[in-house]
C-alpha positions in Angstrom: 92.7 182.5 -4.3 94.3 180.1 -1.8 93.3 176.6 -1.6 92.0 175.1 1.8 94.9 172.8 2.8 94.4 170.3 5.7 96.6 170.2 8.6 97.7 167.7 11.4 94.6 168.8 13.5 92.4 168.1 10.9 93.8 164.7 10.3 93.8 163.9 14.2 90.4 165.0 14.5 89.4 162.6 11.7 91.1 159.8 13.2 89.8 160.3 16.6 86.4 160.7 14.9 86.7 157.4 13.3 88.0 155.6 16.6 85.1 156.8 18.3 82.6 155.5 15.6 84.5 152.3 15.8 83.9 152.3 19.7 80.4 152.6 19.1 79.9 150.0 16.6 81.7 147.6 18.6 79.2 148.3 21.6 75.9 148.7 19.5 76.3 146.1 16.9 76.6 141.9 17.8 79.7 140.5 16.6 77.8 138.8 13.8 76.4 142.4 12.5 79.8 143.6 12.8 81.0 141.0 10.6 78.6 141.6 8.0 78.9 145.2 7.9 82.6 144.6 7.9 82.4 142.4 4.6 80.5 145.0 3.0 82.5 148.0 3.6 85.6 145.7 2.4 83.3 145.2 -1.0 83.2 148.9 -1.0 79.2 149.0 -0.9 78.3 152.7 -0.4 75.5 151.4 1.4 77.7 150.0 4.4 79.0 153.4 4.8 75.5 155.0 5.2 74.2 152.4 7.5 77.8 152.9 10.1 77.0 156.4 10.1 73.2 156.2 10.8 74.1 153.5 14.1 76.7 156.1 14.6 74.5 159.1 15.1 71.6 157.0 17.0 74.0 156.0 19.2 75.5 159.5 19.9 72.1 161.2 20.3 71.2 158.0 23.0 68.2 156.6 20.6 69.7 153.0 20.5 68.7 151.0 23.9 69.9 147.7 22.7 72.5 145.4 20.4 71.6 145.4 16.9 71.8 142.1 15.8 72.4 140.5 12.6 68.5 140.0 11.6 67.9 143.7 12.3 71.0 144.6 10.3 69.9 142.7 7.2 66.4 144.1 7.3 67.7 147.8 7.7 70.1 147.1 4.5 67.3 145.7 2.5 65.0 148.7 3.3 67.5 151.0 2.3 68.6 149.1 -1.0 64.7 149.2 -1.9 64.6 152.9 -1.2 67.4 153.5 -3.7 66.5 154.8 -7.2 67.3 152.4 -9.9 68.6 153.6 -12.8 67.5 152.0 -16.4 69.3 152.8 -19.4 67.5 152.0 -22.8 68.7 151.4 -26.2 
């Protein structure tokens, strides 16, 4: 059985998509909000990637009509954190 081997065109498409995502994030996030999101990404927080993807999708669909401020981004992050299921281990 042959395994899928990514080729150069797949890598090029992925880089193109990432560049487009960065472009939209620069347009739809204020500098303060972009700084906060990048800081979360550096900490390898999965929520940061989720928020980034959501903002990108909303921008592609034309549903964003203003720049997202740092305060709005914080509210979104808090909502996402509170909806995540907490795992508890009992001894």
